[in-house]
C-alpha positions in Angstrom: 133.6 115.5 118.2 136.6 113.3 118.3 138.2 115.2 121.2 135.1 114.5 123.4 135.0 111.5 125.9 132.6 108.6 125.2 130.2 109.5 128.0 129.9 113.1 126.7 129.1 111.8 123.2 126.5 109.4 124.6 124.8 112.2 126.4 124.8 114.4 123.3 123.4 111.5 121.2 120.6 110.7 123.8 119.8 114.4 124.2 119.5 115.0 120.6 117.3 112.0 120.2 115.1 113.6 123.0 115.0 116.8 121.2 114.2 115.2 117.9 111.3 113.3 119.5 109.8 116.3 121.1 110.4 118.7 118.2 109.2 116.1 115.7 105.9 115.8 117.5 105.5 119.6 117.6 106.4 119.7 113.9 103.7 117.2 113.0 101.0 118.8 115.2 101.7 122.4 113.9 101.9 121.2 110.3 98.5 119.7 110.6 97.1 122.9 112.2 98.7 125.2 109.5 97.6 122.8 106.7 94.0 123.0 107.9 94.0 126.9 108.5 95.7 127.6 105.2 93.4 125.2 103.4 96.3 123.1 102.2 94.5 119.9 103.2 95.7 117.0 101.1 96.6 119.2 98.2 100.0 118.8 96.5 101.5 121.7 98.5 100.3 120.2 101.7 101.7 116.8 100.9 105.1 118.3 100.1 105.2 120.4 103.2 104.2 117.4 105.4 106.9 115.2 103.7 109.7 117.8 104.4 108.5 118.7 107.8 108.3 115.1 109.1 111.7 114.2 107.6 113.7 117.2 108.8 116.0 114.9 111.0 116.9 112.9 108.0 117.4 116.0 105.9 119.8 117.4 108.5 121.6 114.1 108.9 122.0 113.7 105.0 123.3 117.2 104.7 125.7 116.9 107.6 127.0 113.5 106.4 127.5 114.8 102.9 129.4 117.8 104.0 131.7 115.6 106.1 132.1 113.3 103.2 130.5 110.4 105.1 128.3 109.2 102.3 127.9 105.7 103.7 126.2 107.1 106.8 123.9 109.3 104.7 123.0 106.3 102.4 122.6 103.9 105.3 120.4 106.4 107.2 118.1 107.0 104.2 117.7 103.3 103.2 117.8 101.9 106.7 115.3 104.5 107.7 112.8 103.2 105.2 113.0 99.8 106.7 112.8 101.0 110.3 109.9 103.4 109.6 107.9 100.5 108.0 108.5 98.6 111.2 106.9 101.5 113.1 103.6 100.2 111.6 104.2 97.0 113.8 104.3 99.2 116.9 101.1 101.0 115.8 99.4 97.7 115.1 100.4 96.1 118.4 99.9 99.2 120.6 97.6 101.7 118.9 94.7 100.0 117.4 91.2 100.2 119.0 89.0 98.3 118.6 91.2 95.4 118.7 91.7 94.4 115.1 94.7 94.3 112.6 95.7 97.8 111.5 95.6 96.9 107.8 92.0 95.6 108.1 90.7 98.9 109.5 92.8 101.1 107.3 92.3 99.2 104.0 92.1 101.5 101.1 93.3 101.5 97.4 94.9 104.8 97.8 97.2 103.3 100.5 98.0 100.4 98.1 99.0 103.0 95.5 101.2 104.8 98.1 102.9 101.5 98.9 103.4 100.8 95.2 105.0 104.3 94.9 107.5 103.5 97.6 108.3 100.2 95.8 108.7 101.9 92.4 111.1 104.6 93.9 113.2 101.9 95.6 113.4 100.0 92.3 114.9 103.1 90.7 117.4 103.2 93.7 118.6 99.8 92.8 118.9 100.7 89.1 120.8 103.8 90.0 123.4 101.8 91.9 124.3 100.0 88.7 124.9 103.2 86.6 128.5 104.3 85.9 129.7 107.1 88.3 130.9 109.3 85.4 127.3 109.6 84.0 126.5 113.0 85.3 125.7 116.5 84.3 126.2 119.7 86.6 127.1 117.4 89.4 123.8 115.5 89.1 123.4 111.9 88.2 120.3 110.6 86.3 119.0 108.4 89.1 118.4 111.1 91.8 116.7 113.3 89.2 114.4 110.4 88.1 113.7 109.6 91.8 112.7 113.2 92.5 110.5 113.4 89.3 108.9 110.0 90.2 108.1 111.3 93.6 106.5 114.4 92.4 104.4 112.6 89.8 103.4 110.1 92.3 102.1 112.8 94.6 100.1 114.3 91.8 98.5 110.9 91.1 97.9 110.3 94.8 96.4 113.7 95.1 94.0 112.8 92.3 93.2 109.3 93.9 92.5 111.0 97.2 89.6 112.9 95.6 88.0 109.7 94.5 88.6 106.5 92.6 86.2 104.8 90.1 85.8 101.9 92.5 83.0 101.1 95.0 83.2 103.1 98.2 85.8 105.4 96.4 88.5 102.7 96.9 87.9 102.3 100.7 87.1 98.7 101.9 83.8 98.1 103.6 84.1 98.0 107.4 87.1 100.1 107.5 87.4 103.2 109.6 84.1 105.0 109.7 85.5 108.6 109.4 87.4 109.8 106.3 91.2 109.8 106.3 92.7 112.9 107.7 89.9 113.7 110.1 92.4 113.7 113.0 94.0 116.8 111.5 90.7 118.7 111.9 90.5 117.5 115.5 94.0 118.7 116.2 93.2 122.1 114.6 90.0 122.4 116.8 91.9 121.4 119.9 94.6 124.2 119.1 91.8 126.7 118.6 90.2 125.7 121.9 93.4 126.3 123.6 93.7 129.8 122.1 96.6 128.9 119.6 96.6 131.4 116.8 98.1 130.8 113.4 101.0 133.1 114.1 101.8 131.1 117.2 101.5 127.8 115.4 103.9 129.2 112.6 106.4 130.2 115.4 106.2 126.9 117.1 106.7 125.2 113.7 109.8 127.3 112.8 111.4 126.8 116.4 110.7 123.0 116.1 112.2 123.0 112.6 115.4 124.7 113.8 115.7 122.5 116.8 115.2 119.4 114.7 117.9 120.4 112.2 120.4 121.2 114.9 119.7 118.1 116.8 119.9 116.1 113.5 123.5 117.4 113.0 124.5 116.7 116.6 123.0 113.3 116.6 124.8 112.2 113.5 128.2 113.6 114.5 128.1 112.4 118.1 126.6 109.0 117.3 129.0 108.3 114.6 132.0 108.9 116.8 130.5 107.1 119.8 129.3 103.9 118.0 132.5 103.8 116.0 134.4 103.5 119.2 132.1 100.6 120.1 132.8 98.9 116.8 129.7 99.7 114.9 130.6 101.0 111.5 129.0 103.8 109.6 126.8 101.6 107.5 125.4 99.5 110.4 125.1 102.6 112.6 123.2 104.6 110.0 120.8 101.7 109.2 120.0 100.8 112.8 120.8 103.1 115.6 120.6 106.3 113.7 117.5 105.3 111.7 115.7 104.2 114.9 116.5 107.5 116.7 115.2 109.6 113.8 112.0 107.5 113.6 110.9 108.3 117.1 108.5 111.2 116.1 106.8 108.8 113.7 106.0 106.5 116.5 104.4 109.3 118.7 102.5 110.8 115.8 101.4 107.5 114.5 100.0 106.5 117.9 98.2 109.8 118.1 96.5 109.2 114.7 95.5 105.6 115.7 94.2 106.8 119.1 92.0 109.2 117.2 90.8 106.4 114.9 92.7 107.8 111.8 94.2 104.5 110.9 94.6 105.4 107.2 96.6 108.5 108.0 98.9 106.6 110.2 99.9 104.2 107.4 99.9 107.1 104.8 102.4 109.1 106.9 104.8 106.2 107.0 104.5 105.4 103.3 104.7 109.1 102.4 107.9 109.5 104.4 109.4 106.4 103.0 108.6 107.6 99.4 110.3 111.0 100.2 113.5 109.7 101.9 115.2 108.5 98.5 114.7 112.1 97.2 117.4 113.1 99.7 119.9 111.4 97.4 119.6 114.4 95.2 120.6 116.6 98.2 123.5 114.4 99.1 124.7 114.5 95.5 124.5 118.3 95.2 126.4 118.9 98.5 129.1 116.4 98.1 129.6 116.9 94.4 129.9 113.1 94.0 127.6 110.6 92.5 126.0 108.9 95.5 124.2 105.8 94.2 126.9 104.4 91.8 129.2 104.3 94.9 126.6 102.4 96.9 127.8 99.3 98.8 126.2 95.8 98.7 124.7 96.7 102.1 122.9 99.6 100.6 121.4 97.5 97.9 120.5 95.0 100.6 118.8 97.5 102.6 116.8 98.7 99.6 115.6 95.2 98.9 114.6 94.7 102.6 112.5 98.0 102.3 110.8 96.6 99.2 110.0 93.4 100.9 108.5 95.0 104.1 106.5 97.4 102.1 105.2 94.6 99.9 104.0 92.7 102.9 102.0 95.5 104.2 100.4 96.2 100.6 99.4 92.6 100.7 97.9 93.1 104.1 95.9 96.1 102.8 94.5 93.9 100.0 93.8 90.7 102.0 92.7 92.4 105.2 93.6 89.8 107.8 91.1 89.2 110.6 93.0 87.4 113.2 95.7 88.7 115.5 98.8 87.1 116.8 100.6 88.7 119.7 98.1 91.6 119.4 99.0 92.2 115.8 98.0 91.2 112.4 99.8 88.4 110.5 101.3 91.0 108.2 102.9 92.9 111.1 104.2 89.7 112.6 105.7 88.8 109.3 107.3 92.2 109.0 108.8 92.0 112.4 110.3 88.6 111.6 111.5 89.6 108.3 113.1 92.8 109.7 114.9 90.9 112.4 116.3 88.3 109.8 117.2 91.1 107.5 119.3 93.0 110.1 120.9 89.7 111.1 121.9 89.2 107.4 123.1 92.8 107.2 125.6 92.2 110.0 127.0 89.3 108.1 127.5 91.4 105.0 128.9 94.5 106.9 131.1 92.3 108.8 
């Protein structure tokens, strides 16, 4: 990529972002259709499939950066992506909620609180992993990535159990929340696909094509973006945590707006929390590919981004518990707080990275 001119690099970056947007939406839609037809539903296999499918751009970028030895880009994209994807909920709150009410008020559920707690717990392990000595490894693997992956799987098992019912009134759903059960939009997508004559084989073919396109675009956007923005003075850490993280979060915006438009507010938040819980698992992939311990070599900016992700997630967990009534600038007070905290957090990040 270094031999290409800056305008060509920018075109490649923007083109790859467009492919990731379109292919990411197709991935999400076909994943829902296949999950319904294969009766995966909210079972463990379905949750894992959804997590992998919706994070293919991040998987491709992490693998590409690890191969190239640019671990700071991989780490920045993973941890910065968590913060950015949490801010996606601000967009959904401000633009996607009908009737007009705060997103967390309509989506309030103890299961979502547990999902947010899982994100916080995994990010806490990330911070702990950064403090371990780099020589503490076996078969090219450090303890922190293994614990993160194990914690994620255990969390999915517990969430699967919680999704089948909690020993609380209304099964853990708050009174006055969305009238239809979480995930009902998946059934509507499957019905729409059936009405359009989309068979299971065709859905699987579209899923495979979208997955390949996303993986290729993920590699191109990382390589072209890293080179282009480095020429503009934006280093690997800031690039991965901001521009690259925003570009790879575009599909979450589109699919989240689809869920909220269909009144599936719980699914919209669950998809964000679920993706954020999965992203740190990619440290295991980066460690295996690079052959180096990733977390012990984390920069102070990486720890800073991890803390930012914890703070933003905690704000939304509080919102799900307190269920704000009033709106400010068309969003709940929790979303407004997240927006302000994210802006202040990125401003602080620039001072550290600088």
